[in-house]
C-alpha positions, -999 to +999 in steps of 0.1 A: +549+674-101+512+682-099+486+656-090+466+647-122+434+642-102+436+677-088+444+691-122+414+674-136+392+687-108+405+723-114+398+719-152+362+707-144+357+737-122+368+759-150+344+742-174+316+745-149+322+782-145+322+787-183+289+768-187+273+788-158+282+822-175+277+810-211+250+827-231+223+811-252+238+786-277+273+787-263+271+757-239+273+731-267+306+743-279+321+745-244+309+710-236+323+696-269+357+712-263+358+697-228+348+662-241+376+663-267+401+674-241+392+648-215+384+620-241+350+613-226+314+613-237+290+642-231+270+623-206+302+613-187+313+650-187+281+662-171+283+633-145+318+644-136+308+681-135+282+672-109+310+660-086+324+696-085+289+711-078+277+720-113+240+717-119+225+719-154+192+731-141+173+708-163+143+691-149+148+653-143+129+630-167+099+614-151+109+580-166+144+581-153+156+547-143+128+529-162+134+507-192+112+489-218+134+459-211+118+438-184+137+418-158+124+386-174+138+395-208+172+404-193+173+371-174+164+352-206+192+368-226+217+363-198+206+327-193+210+320-231+246+333-231+255+314-199+239+281-211+259+282-243+292+285-224+317+257-225+326+237-194+358+257-191+339+290-190+345+301-226+317+323-239+305+309-272+274+330-278+277+368-279+251+390-263+240+405-296+232+370-310+213+360-279+193+393-281+186+387-318+172+352-312+151+365-283+137+394-305+129+371-334+111+348-309+090+377-297+106+376-262+126+409-263+119+445-276+139+461-303+168+475-283+205+475-287+229+450-272+243+478-250+209+485-236+202+449-228+237+446-213+231+476-190+198+462-178+213+428-172+240+443-150+214+463-131+195+431-124+225+410-116+220+386-145+248+397-169+268+366-180+300+380-164+280+382-131+264+348-135+297+330-139+312+344-107+317+317-080+293+312-052+305+326-019+320+299+003+321+293+040+354+287+057+356+256+079+380+247+107+393+215+122+397+210+159+432+196+163+459+178+144+447+145+130+411+156+132+407+160+095+428+147+067+423+157+030+434+136+001+437+140-036+452+120-065+466+137-097+484+125-128+519+139-127+519+165-156+557+171-154+572+138-163+566+101-170+587+072-158+596+043-181+605+011-162+634+005-186+648+039-196+639+059-165+623+093-161+615+115-190+603+151-189+572+155-210+575+179-239+544+199-244+549+199-281+548+161-281+523+153-255+490+173-256+454+166-262+456+169-300+481+140-301+463+112-282+484+085-298+515+098-280+497+100-247+485+064-253+521+052-257+531+064-222+498+056-205+512+027-185+544+047-177+525+077-162+527+080-124+500+091-100+508+115-072+487+109-041+488+138-016+474+138+019+473+168+042+465+174+078+440+202+079+450+218+112+488+218+107+490+218+069+514+188+072+520+172+037+524+136+029+527+124-007+537+093-026+540+082-062+524+050-076+522+033-110+491+031-131+459+050-124+437+060-095+424+028-078+413+016-044+444-005-041+467+025-046+447+047-023+447+020+004+484+015+003+492+053+004+467+058+033+482+029+053+517+042+047+506+077+059+491+065+092+522+044+101+551+058+122+578+062+096+608+079+113+616+103+141+622+130+115+585+128+105+563+133+135+530+131+118+514+097+120+483+081+135+447+076+123+426+106+115+391+110+128+377+123+094+390+116+059+379+142+033+381+134-004+362+138-036+336+114-050+360+094-072+352+057-077+385+047-061+378+069-030+343+055-025+351+018-032+337-007-008+370-021+003+385+013+012+353+024+029+354-009+049+390-001+060+379+033+072+349+018+090+371-007+108+395+020+119+365+042+130+373+069+105+344+091+093+343+093+055+332+126+039+331+131+002+325+167-010+301+177-038+311+171-074+330+199-091+337+216-058+375+215-056+375+244-032+361+221-005+395+206-002+415+236-012+443+228+012+453+196-006+448+213-040+473+240-028+496+212-017+495+197-052+506+231-065+534+233-040+547+199-049+545+206-087+564+239-083+587+233-054+596+196-059+587+182-093+604+212-110+637+198-096+633+166-115+644+183-147+679+184-132+680+149-117+682+113-130+655+090-117+655+054-128+627+038-107+596+048-087+614+037-055+641+062-062+615+088-069+597+082-036+630+082-017+637+117-032+602+128-024+607+117+012+638+138+016+621+168+002+589+162+024+610+160+056+627+192+048+596+211+037+574+202+068+603+210+091+614+244+076+587+261+057+564+283+077+527+280+070+510+313+061+480+306+083+496+293+115+529+313+112+547+282+123+562+252+105+540+222+099+559+200+123+556+226+151+519+228+148+514+190+145+535+185+177+507+203+196+485+172+193+473+158+227+475+121+237+438+115+234+438+130+199+466+107+186+452+073+177+482+050+171+477+029+139+477-009+143+506-029+127+506-027+089+498-064+086+467-061+107+457-029+088+459-048+055+437-076+070+411-049+080+406-040+043+385-071+037+374-077+073+337-076+079+318-084+111+312-121+115+285-138+134+294-159+165+272-180+187+272-175+225+282-208+242+268-223+273+294-206+295+285-172+279+317-170+259+323-167+222+352-179+201+370-158+175+403-161+155+424-131+146+453-133+121+485-131+140+469-138+174+453-172+169+421-185+184+408-167+214+378-170+238+359-139+250+336-137+280+304-117+271+283-122+302+285-085+311+268-074+278+231-066+282+209-088+261+233-118+259+220-153+264+230-188+255+226-194+218+225-157+209+240-146+176+264-116+179+284-097+153+321-096+161+350-077+145+386-071+157+394-038+175+423-025+154+437-003+182+435-030+209+440-063+191+435-091+201+405-073+218+373-075+198+343-053+193+309-069+199+282-050+179+248-049+195+216-030+189+198-013+217+161-007+222+163+025+202+177+007+171+212+023+176+243+003+173+263-001+206+299-014+205+313-033+234+351-039+235+359-073+250+393-086+261+402-123+255+400-147+284+432-154+303+442-190+311+466-205+336+495-228+328+471-258+329+448-243+302+421-234+327+402-201+328+421-180+353+390-163+367+370-194+373+361-203+409+383-230+425+365-263+434+359-266+471+367-230+477+340-209+460+307-215+444+297-189+418+268-190+394+262-172+362+241-141+363+206-145+350+202-133+314+170-116+302+159-150+289+165-166+323+146-139+340+117-143+316+117-181+319+116-179+358+088-153+358+067-173+333+072-206+352+061-189+385+029-177+367+023-211+352+023-229+386+010-199+407+042-200+427+061-173+446+095-189+446+115-211+423+114-238+449+076-239+447+079-242+409+103-272+412+080-288+437+049-284+415+067-299+385+079-328+406+043-335+416+033-333+379+009-305+388-008-292+355+005-258+344-019-229+346-043-250+367-074-230+374-062-202+351-072-216+317-096-242+303-075-264+280-107-278+263-124-244+258-114-242+222-130-276+216-162-274+236-171-239+223-180-254+189-214-271+184-210-299+158-242-309+140-252-345+132-251-352+095-274-377+076-255-405+059-250-400+022-257-427-004-226-442-019-210-472-036-188-497-019-155-494-036-137-526-045-101-527-054-082-553-074-064-563-043-096-569-023-109-590-052-079-612-053-081-617-015-117-635-018-112-671-029-138-686-054-161-715-044-172-746-063-206-751-078-220-770-049-209-744-024-222-716-046-256-733-050-259-737-012-252-700-007-276-689-034-304-712-021-299-697+013-306-663-002-336-671-025-351-701-007-377-720-027-370-699-058-340-721-064-348-748-090-329-773-111-330-749-140-311-724-118-284-751-112-282-758-149-278-721-157-251-718-130-231-747-145-234-731-179-222-697-167-192-712-149-181-743-168-148-744-149-167-751-117-154-720-098-178-692-089-165-659-075-180-652-041-187-615-049-211-624-077-233-647-056-255-618-043-260-606-079-271-640-090-296-642-061-310-608-070-314-619-106-333-650-096-357-630-075-363-605-102-370-631-128-396-650-107-413-619-093-447-612-109-459-576-114-488-565-092-521-555-106-530-518-101-563-500-105-562-475-134-558-440-121-545-452-087 
C-alpha cells in the first residue's frame, strides 16, 4: 500500500512541472484542476507547491504581512468576546457581533470577521487563546507529613437518609432545574472530606453529615492525625496544611488549633484548584473507584459508610502504585524519619486545643508560675532561666501539645520577635516540697539577679556614690541623703523669681453661719460701743433713735460700726472751698 503523503508529494511535483512548462493563459486551468483534486484553496495549493521547490516568480508585495487592523483593534474585539463569556467558559458573543459593535463605535475598520480573527491570532489575543490556562509551576514537598492537602466535596453519587438508608441519586430527579427536589434531601446529603499527604500521595477520607463547617473539618483533621491501626501507617501532625479559602477552613477555631499544634496554614488563591491538584485527583479516584461500588451495596448509616470507606482506604494505600513515585503510598510514607514524624497528642487534649488561647500568668516571688491543664491538674513551673523574667512580670502561657504537661512560655525579644520557651513542671518529693530546693543546713543558694535586680542595684550604687552593695546598705542605715552632691533638690524651686503683688481691694464676705455665731447685745451695751466709736457725737437723740430702731432691745453687733459711721456722716459739716480751687 502506497504512502498517501508520498503520493501527494508526487502529485504536487507533477503539478509544479506542468505550471513551469505551461504557456501563457494555461496556468489557471492547471491550478484549478489541482485545487479540485486536492480539495484545497488556490492559496493553499501554491503554499504546498513551495514545499516541493516550485516558485511562481511573482514579485512579493511590498505590504506583505501588514494589515489595516491595528493591534489595539484586535485586542478590543478579543477582549469583548472574552468579557462576554460565562463563568463556565461558554462563548456568548460571536466574533462577527463584537466586530460589528466595534465598527459602529468607530473603533474598527470595515474588514471581515475572518480578517480580524487572523489578526487576533497573530497578536495572541484571539478568544480561544485568551481562555487558555496560565502556565503553572510545579512544587514539591520535602518529606512525608511535610505538606497535607485537604478538600471537602458534596457527594454527587448518593444521599443518605437516616431512616431509609442510602439512595443513589437519579440525575433525572436531582439536577439544578429541580431545586425543590434538592431541597428535600439537603439535610440528608453527606460531605466527603479528603486529606492527602503530598509526598507519598497517601489518602485519608471520611464522610460527615450536613455541610462544610469548622466543626466537621476539625473532627476529620483530628481523626487523620491520630494513630488508627497498624494497617494504616500514616499518622502524625503535618508541618503545613494546604487548603482553599473556604469559610470553614479559615475559621478562627480551626486556625487556633493549627497554631497550637504548630502547623503552618496556607490557603491558595481563589479559583485556583490546580494549586491542590493532588487532593482534587484523590476526589476523582474516590468517586470512580469507591463510590461507584455503593450502587451495589446497602448502607444504612454514616457509621457503616465510613467503616466501608476505611476498608477500601486500607486496601488502596497498600496496593495501588502511585504514578509519580512508582511505589505504593504506604511504601513511600514509611520512608519518614523520626524527626519528621510529630506524634499527635491524645484526642482529648487535641479537642481542648481548639479553644485554647495563651493565658496571662504572673511570676511569683520564687520565680515560678502556676498553670492548670485539663487532664493533668494544677502545676507549678520554674521560669528563672528565661531572660527578662522578674517578680511580678506577666507572661503568656499555653500548653505544649507534644509534651504535655509541659508548657510554652511566649516572650518577645529585643527585635520584636516571639520566642517560645518550653518549660517542664516542677517535681516535688513525698512531703510536697520542691525536689530541687536546697536543704536547710546543707546548702545556701540564692536566686539569680533578674534584669530588674541588676538595674536596681546599679541605680542604688549611683544614688549613694558607692562601689559595693555593702556601702549602699551602710549609707541607707546612716540615713545619708540619696544623690548627695549630685543634684540640688531645691533647684526647681529657687530658679523661679516670684514678684511681690499689691493687695487688691475687696469685700469681707460674711456667711449666714458666721452671722449666727455673733450674739446680739442689749441697748446699753450697744450705746457704750457706739459712744466709744463716735465720742462726743453721741447724744440723747442718738439713744432715742437706737431704741426706736430696735424696740426689742437687742442690737446685732455687726451693725454697730454702720450706726457709728452714720452718726459721723450726719454731724459732719461740709468744708468751704474757694471757687475754682
